[in-house]
C-alpha positions in Angstrom: 0.0 0.0 0.0 1.6 3.3 -1.1 2.0 6.1 1.4 -0.1 9.2 0.8 2.2 12.1 -0.3 2.4 15.0 2.1 1.4 18.4 0.9 4.7 20.0 2.1 6.6 19.8 -1.2 3.6 21.2 -3.1 3.2 24.1 -0.6 6.9 24.9 -0.9 6.7 24.9 -4.7 3.6 27.2 -4.5 5.4 29.6 -2.1 8.5 29.7 -4.3 6.3 30.4 -7.3 4.7 33.3 -5.5 8.1 34.7 -4.7 9.3 34.4 -8.3 6.1 36.1 -9.5 6.4 38.9 -7.0 10.0 39.6 -7.9 9.6 40.1 -11.6 7.3 43.2 -11.9 9.3 45.3 -9.4 12.7 44.1 -10.8 11.7 45.0 -14.3 10.5 48.4 -13.1 13.8 49.1 -11.2 15.9 47.8 -14.0 14.2 50.1 -16.5 14.6 53.1 -14.1 18.3 52.6 -13.3 19.1 51.9 -17.0 17.5 55.2 -17.9 15.4 53.6 -20.6 18.3 51.9 -22.4 17.1 49.0 -24.6 20.5 47.4 -24.5 20.5 47.4 -20.6 17.1 45.8 -20.6 18.4 43.2 -22.9 21.1 42.3 -20.5 18.6 42.2 -17.6 16.4 39.8 -19.6 19.4 37.7 -20.5 20.1 37.0 -16.8 16.7 35.5 -16.3 16.8 33.5 -19.5 20.2 32.1 -18.6 18.9 31.0 -15.2 15.9 29.5 -16.8 18.1 27.4 -19.2 20.6 26.5 -16.5 18.1 25.4 -13.9 17.5 21.9 -15.3 21.2 21.2 -15.5 21.8 22.5 -11.9 18.9 20.4 -10.5 20.0 17.3 -12.3 23.6 17.7 -11.1 22.5 18.1 -7.5 20.0 15.3 -7.5 22.3 12.8 -9.3 25.2 13.6 -7.0 23.4 13.7 -3.6 19.9 12.5 -4.2 16.8 14.2 -2.9 18.5 14.8 0.4 20.8 17.3 -1.3 17.9 19.4 -2.6 18.3 22.1 0.1 21.5 23.0 -1.9 19.2 24.5 -4.5 18.5 27.3 -2.0 22.0 28.6 -2.6 21.3 30.3 -5.9 18.2 32.0 -4.3 20.3 33.3 -1.4 23.0 34.5 -3.8 20.3 36.3 -5.9 18.8 37.9 -2.8 22.2 39.2 -1.7 22.8 40.7 -5.2 19.3 42.2 -5.3 20.0 43.9 -1.9 23.2 45.4 -3.1 21.6 46.5 -6.4 18.6 48.1 -4.5 20.9 50.1 -2.2 22.6 51.6 -5.3 19.3 52.2 -7.0 17.9 54.2 -4.1 20.5 56.9 -4.6 18.5 59.8 -6.2 19.6 61.1 -9.6 18.1 63.8 -11.8 17.3 61.2 -14.4 15.3 58.9 -12.1 13.5 61.9 -10.6 12.5 63.1 -14.0 11.4 59.6 -15.0 9.2 59.3 -12.0 7.6 62.7 -12.7 6.9 61.7 -16.3 5.2 58.5 -15.0 2.8 60.6 -13.0 1.7 62.4 -16.2 1.6 59.5 -18.6 -1.5 58.0 -20.1 -2.3 54.3 -20.1 -3.0 52.8 -23.5 -4.9 49.6 -22.6 -5.9 48.8 -26.2 -2.3 48.7 -27.4 -1.2 46.9 -24.3 -3.8 44.2 -24.8 -2.7 43.6 -28.4 0.9 43.4 -27.2 -0.1 40.9 -24.6 -1.8 38.8 -27.2 1.4 38.7 -29.2 3.4 37.7 -26.1 0.9 34.9 -25.5 1.4 33.6 -29.1 5.2 33.7 -28.6 4.9 31.9 -25.3 3.0 28.9 -26.8 5.5 28.6 -29.6 8.5 28.7 -27.3 7.2 26.3 -24.7 5.9 23.9 -27.4 9.4 23.8 -29.0 11.3 23.6 -25.8 9.2 20.7 -24.6 9.2 18.6 -27.8 12.2 19.7 -29.9 14.6 17.1 -28.5 12.2 14.2 -29.3 11.3 15.7 -32.6 14.9 16.2 -33.7 15.6 12.6 -32.9 12.7 11.5 -35.1 13.5 13.8 -38.0 17.3 13.5 -38.2 17.8 9.9 -37.0 20.7 11.1 -35.0 19.6 9.7 -31.7 19.9 11.3 -28.3 22.8 13.5 -29.4 20.8 15.2 -32.1 17.9 15.9 -29.7 20.3 17.4 -27.1 22.0 19.5 -29.7 18.6 20.9 -30.9 17.6 21.9 -27.4 21.0 23.4 -26.7 20.8 25.5 -29.9 17.3 26.7 -28.9 18.6 28.0 -25.6 21.9 29.3 -26.9 20.2 31.2 -29.6 18.0 32.7 -27.0 21.0 34.0 -25.0 22.3 35.7 -28.1 18.9 37.0 -29.3 18.0 38.6 -26.0 21.1 40.9 -26.1 20.9 41.5 -29.8 17.3 42.6 -29.5 18.2 45.6 -27.3 21.0 46.7 -29.7 18.8 46.3 -32.7 16.0 48.3 -31.1 18.4 51.1 -30.3 19.3 51.4 -34.0 16.1 50.5 -35.8 13.3 51.1 -33.2 11.5 48.6 -31.0 8.3 47.9 -33.1 10.1 47.3 -36.4 12.5 44.9 -34.7 9.6 43.1 -32.9 7.6 42.8 -36.1 10.5 41.4 -38.1 11.2 38.9 -35.4 7.7 37.5 -35.5 7.9 37.3 -39.3 11.2 35.5 -39.1 9.7 33.1 -36.5 6.9 32.1 -38.9 9.4 30.9 -41.5 11.8 29.4 -38.9 9.1 27.3 -37.2 7.9 26.1 -40.6 11.4 25.0 -41.3 11.6 23.2 -37.9 8.4 21.3 -38.6 9.1 20.3 -42.2 12.8 20.6 -42.9 14.5 17.2 -43.5 17.6 15.9 -41.8 20.3 18.0 -40.1 19.0 21.3 -41.6 16.4 21.2 -38.8 19.1 22.6 -36.5 19.6 25.7 -38.6 15.9 26.4 -38.4 15.9 25.8 -34.6 18.6 28.5 -34.4 16.5 30.9 -36.5 13.4 30.2 -34.5 15.3 30.8 -31.3 16.5 34.2 -32.5 13.0 35.1 -33.7 11.5 34.2 -30.3 14.1 35.9 -28.1 15.1 39.1 -29.9 11.8 40.7 -28.9 11.8 39.4 -25.3 13.1 42.5 -23.5 11.3 44.8 -26.0 8.0 43.3 -24.9 8.7 44.4 -21.4 9.7 48.0 -22.2 6.8 48.4 -24.7 4.4 47.1 -22.0 5.8 49.6 -19.5 5.4 52.5 -21.9 1.9 51.6 -22.9 0.9 51.5 -19.2 3.1 54.3 -17.7 0.9 54.6 -14.6 1.0 50.8 -14.0 4.6 49.8 -14.8 4.6 47.0 -12.3 1.4 45.5 -13.8 2.7 45.8 -17.3 6.0 44.1 -16.3 4.2 41.3 -14.5 1.9 40.6 -17.3 4.5 40.6 -20.1 6.9 38.5 -18.1 4.2 36.2 -16.7 2.6 35.6 -20.1 6.0 34.6 -21.5 5.8 31.4 -19.5 2.3 30.8 -18.2 0.3 30.7 -21.4 2.7 28.3 -23.0 2.7 26.1 -20.0 -1.1 25.8 -20.2 -1.0 25.0 -23.9 1.8 22.4 -23.6 -0.4 19.5 -22.5 -2.7 20.2 -25.4 0.3 19.9 -27.8 1.2 16.6 -26.2 -2.4 15.3 -26.4 -2.5 16.1 -30.1 0.9 14.3 -30.6 -0.4 11.2 -28.8 -3.5 11.1 -31.0 -1.8 11.9 -34.3 1.9 12.6 -34.7 4.4 15.0 -33.2 4.7 16.8 -36.6 1.0 17.3 -36.8 1.0 18.6 -33.2 3.8 21.1 -33.9 2.4 22.4 -37.2 -0.2 24.8 -35.6 2.7 26.6 -34.0 3.6 28.0 -37.4 0.4 30.1 -37.4 0.9 31.7 -33.9 3.8 34.1 -34.7 1.8 35.1 -37.8 -1.1 35.9 -35.5 1.2 37.8 -33.2 2.5 39.8 -36.2 -1.0 40.8 -37.1 -1.6 42.0 -33.5 1.6 44.1 -33.6 1.1 45.4 -37.1 -1.0 48.5 -36.2 0.7 49.3 -32.9 2.4 52.7 -32.7 5.5 53.6 -30.7 4.3 54.8 -27.3 5.5 58.1 -25.9 8.3 56.9 -23.7 8.0 58.1 -20.1 11.8 57.9 -19.6 12.5 60.6 -22.2 13.8 62.9 -19.5 17.2 64.1 -20.8 19.0 64.5 -24.0 22.2 62.6 -23.4 23.5 59.4 -25.0 22.1 56.5 -22.9 19.5 58.6 -21.3 15.7 58.1 -21.7 15.6 60.7 -24.5 18.3 59.0 -26.4 16.5 55.7 -26.1 13.2 57.3 -27.1 14.8 59.0 -30.1 16.5 55.7 -31.1 13.2 53.9 -30.8 11.7 56.2 -33.4 14.5 56.1 -35.9 
């Protein structure tokens, strides 16, 4: 007779999830403030989270394989290190500067554009489903399509995450040069073609399309955050929480549906609808206009005004 599992692990997971969810909106707000609206700086901020997301399975596996479940308390070490780094960063962020004061003043006079924010959120949801669907099934699918065994599947997953690391930083730099919305739209358009290649490309060429899909999915990641904040300048925390939360939650809800379709038909059939989602996201983004940036406070390189002007060029 099996023992009834205790609710303690589930409670701990729920509490940790609340902590992670509570962290992101304020962290994104502070990061945007101290970066003075820099797209490049926000790209680096997003890169940190994405690297942690990618490294977590490796870290957990290493700890559990080495020490078993009894070693799981070691997983608190990264959280403690992160808390210490946040404390140090917040102490520095509390030092008042003319740029942060002007940014806060502009937030008080900004106007929330809910219609644009909702369309942006819809695009983020489409991106989330595509990313989670690929990350969950790309390893198995690559083994099926290439016949390369476990190595091929691991390589495809590695390329998906590695491309994400590069794309996140590149997105900020591209937005500084070409503007946020053009970069985001082109990224979604690229993703349509890339995902089609992932689903239908034969043999090893699949890995090339995985890399392109990764770039298309990650280049707009930090730009979603800053656009959301600027569409809701009076509710920056809400905007950050929604754009970051949708990036994971919607895809997680859709993942089981993709798996169910794969069980009933084939994995290729289940992944094929993912091609249409970035196209839908592109349609939602097509009519959006660049918001009036609340951080356009000064006229220096790297300041809010510089970022705002770059966003319109």
